[in-house]
N, C-alpha and C positions, 0 to 999 in steps of 0.2 A: 350267632352273636348274643351278648347278654340280652335277656328279655324274650328269647325265643321259646322258652318253656314257662310253665306256671311260675309265678313270683314266689318270693321267699315267704315262708310261714315261720312262726316261732312257737316253741314249747318251753315252758319253764321247768328246769330240772330241779332235782332235790337240793342242789346247792344254791338255788335262788336266782340263777340268771337264765337268760333266754338262749335256747338252741335254735339255730336256723335250720330249716328243713324244707324239702322240695317234693312235690308230686311229679314224678317223671312219667306218669301215664301208664297205659296198658289196661288189659282186661284179664281178670282172673284173681286168684288168691293173692293176698298182700305179700310183698317181698321187700325187705329193708336192706339197703346197701350201706356198708361202713367203709370209708376210705382209709388209705395208708397215711402215715405221717408225712406232712408237708403238702398234702393235696386238699381236696374239698369234695363236697357231695356231687357236683356236676361232672366230675371225672367219670362217673358211671353212665353218662348219657349214651355213649355208643353201644354199651352192653344192654342197657334198659330198652333201647329201641329194638334190639334183636329179640328181646324177651317179651315184647309188648303183647303178643298174641297169647301168652301163657300166664302172665302175672301182672298185677297192678304194682308198679315199682315206686319206691320211695327212697330218698337218700337224705343225709343230713351232714352238716359241717360240725366236726368235733371241736371241742373247746380250743380256742387259739388258732383255728383254721377257718378259712372262708369268712362267713359273716357271723360266726359265733365268737363272742369275746373270750379272751384268755382269763383264767382265774385271777382274781385281784391279788392273791398272794403269790402268784407266779409258780405255784406248785402243780405239776402235771402228773399226778397220780393216775395211772391208767384205769383204775376203777372208776374214775370220773368220766372217762369215755363211755364206759358201760352205762353209767347213769344218764349220759346224754342220749344214748340209744333208747333207754327205757322211757325217757321223757317224750320222745317222738311217738313211740308205740302207744303210750297212754293218751297223748293229746289227740291222736287220730283214731283211737279205739281200735287199733289193729289187733284182730283176734287170731292168736296162734300163727303169726306170720312166718314165712321162710326168711332166712337171713343169709346174706353174702358179705364177707369181709375180706379185705386184702391187707396182709401184713399186720400193722398195728390195729387196723379195723377188724381183722379176724380175731385178734386177742380180745378186743372190746366186746364182740358178740359172745365169745365163749365166757368171758367174765360176767356178762349180763345173764346168761343162762345158768351159770353157777350161782349167782346171787339170787335169782328168781327162777327156780327149776320149772320147766313146762312153758316158759315164755315162747320158745320157738318150736315150730312144727319140724323143722330140719335146718341144718346149717351147712353152708359151703364156705370153707375158709381157705384162702389162697396164701400159702406161706405165712401162717400166723406166727407172730413173735411170742411164742409160748415155749420156752426152752427148758430142758431137763437140768441144765446147770448154766451158770454164767459163762463158763469156758466154752460152751457150744456156740456162742455168738462170735461172728467174725471180728467184731470190734474188740472183744476181750482177747481173742487169739493174737491179734495184731498189736495189742497194747494201747491203752488210752481209749478214747471214744472218737474215732475218725469221723463218724457220721455227725456227731455234735459239733466237732471242730469244723467240718465242712459247711454245716448249716450256718455257723456264725460268720463264715467268710462269704456266704452266698450273696451274689448281686441281687439287690432288692428293687432297684429303680431302673426303668428303661424309658427312652424317649416316647415310646408308644407300644401298644400291644403288638403291632406288626414287627417292631424292632425286637421285642421279646421272642416272638415266634421265630424270626430269622435266626436269632442267637441259639435257641434251643434246638431248632431243626438242623443245625449245622454240625452237631457233635453228639456222641453218645452220652447218656443212654437215650435221650429223648429223640434223637434222629432215627432210632429204631422203632418208634411208636407209630401206630396207625395215625394218619393225619387228623382224623376226627377226634381222637383222644387228645392229641396235642392242642387242637383248637379248643376243646372243652376246658383243658387246663388253663390256657392263656386267657380265653374269653371271660372266664368266671373267677380267675385266680388273682386279679389285680384290682386295686382301687385307682380311680382317677384323681390325680392331685391338681391343685389349683393352678400350677404352672404348666399344665398340659401333659406332664409326664405320668407314668403309671408306676405303682409300687405293689409288690407282692402283699397279699392279704395275710398270708402266713409268714410272720416276721421271723427272721433268722434266729433270734434269741428264743422265741417260743418253740420253734422246731427243735433247736438244740436241747432245750430242757425236756422236751418230750422224749428224745432219744436217750437222754441220761436217766430217765425213769423206766426204760424198757425192761430192765431186769428185776424190778422191784414189786411187781404185782402179784407174784406167787401163784399163778394159775396152774402151772404144770402139775404139781402134786394133787390138785383138785380136779383134774380132768375126768377122773372116774365118776364124779358127781354129774357129769353131762350125760344124760340118758337118751336125748333125742338123736336121730340119725345125723352123723357129721361126716362130710367129705373133707379130707385134708388134701388139698391139691398143691402141687409145686411144679415149677418149670424145669424141664430137662437140663437147661443150660444155666440154671441159677448159680450165683456165687454167694448167696446168702446162707443157705444150708442145703444139703442134698437129700436124696431119697431115704437115707437111713434115718434122719431126723423126722422126716415126714411120716414114715411108717411107724416110728416110735410114738409120735404124737397120736396117730390114729389108734394104735393098740391100747392106749390108756383108756379109751372110751368104749362102752359096751356096744355101741352101734357105729363105731368109727371105721372108715375105710380110707385108704390112700390112693391117690391118682397122680401120676406123673405125666405132664403134658409135653409133647415133643416140640422142639424147636423154639422154645421161649424161655425167658429167664424170670427174675424176680418181678419185673414190671409186665409180666404176661398179660394182665387184663387190659393194659394200654397197648401192648405190642400186637396182640391178635384178639380183638374183641369177639370176632366170630367164633374162634376156637373155644375161648373161655365161656362164651354164652352157650355153646353147644354142650360143654362139659357141665355147666350149671343145670341145664335142662335135663340132661341124663341123670344127674345126681338126684334131683328132686322127683323125677318120675320114678326112680327106684325106691325113693323114700316113701312114696305113697301119699 
């Protein structure tokens, strides 16, 4: 439940507002997690617990997610997520940390490394949204932006966290998640309202605007500037994009490698925290 781990800390980013971040514990070199669009920093708890003997784990809420406010101008340039990550690294004095990012969070960490080369010792990106062309995205192939449209229709208010849990656990994709990951999402992803109900911290409009900016950050042609070791992982059953895109992303980087994880999809870090934690551990052991 909320409050079961260290409380929120804040770091002021270069845009002048505070980024919420969390010490998830563990012993060893620092590791910074970056979450996917629509989630929050505590979604990484189940994986951080499995890596606690190898790394000191940190996570943060990207702008407009969790307890980090949205930009006042409503503009969700993904380079801003990179600045959020850098603010946490600077606030805690994390020296040459490892980085793990999922989907939009993977893009954020790659953008941070492009902006400030040498920031990360090594990166592990699970299906990062860094595409060779706009047409590679499923949303473009299908026409329009169904992710943004879905976010605007998303139910935000529930009678309680338990009601939210019951709703999510009853249908895909969240019914396929590890229960601990779903608990982390629900326990930390809602605000308590005065009338006793709960509301999603990541509001639908903010999530939609984030999706709408997914193709605008221009990271793909700059991937050659990333010189630290990078593992680009993807789920075998993903519907976001397949092994061909994953391998293409990895080939753009001097020390990139692709890994396809069996039996999981785009939400792999939540579906099978054990498998993804093992993959992260292997990747960083190989990186040295």
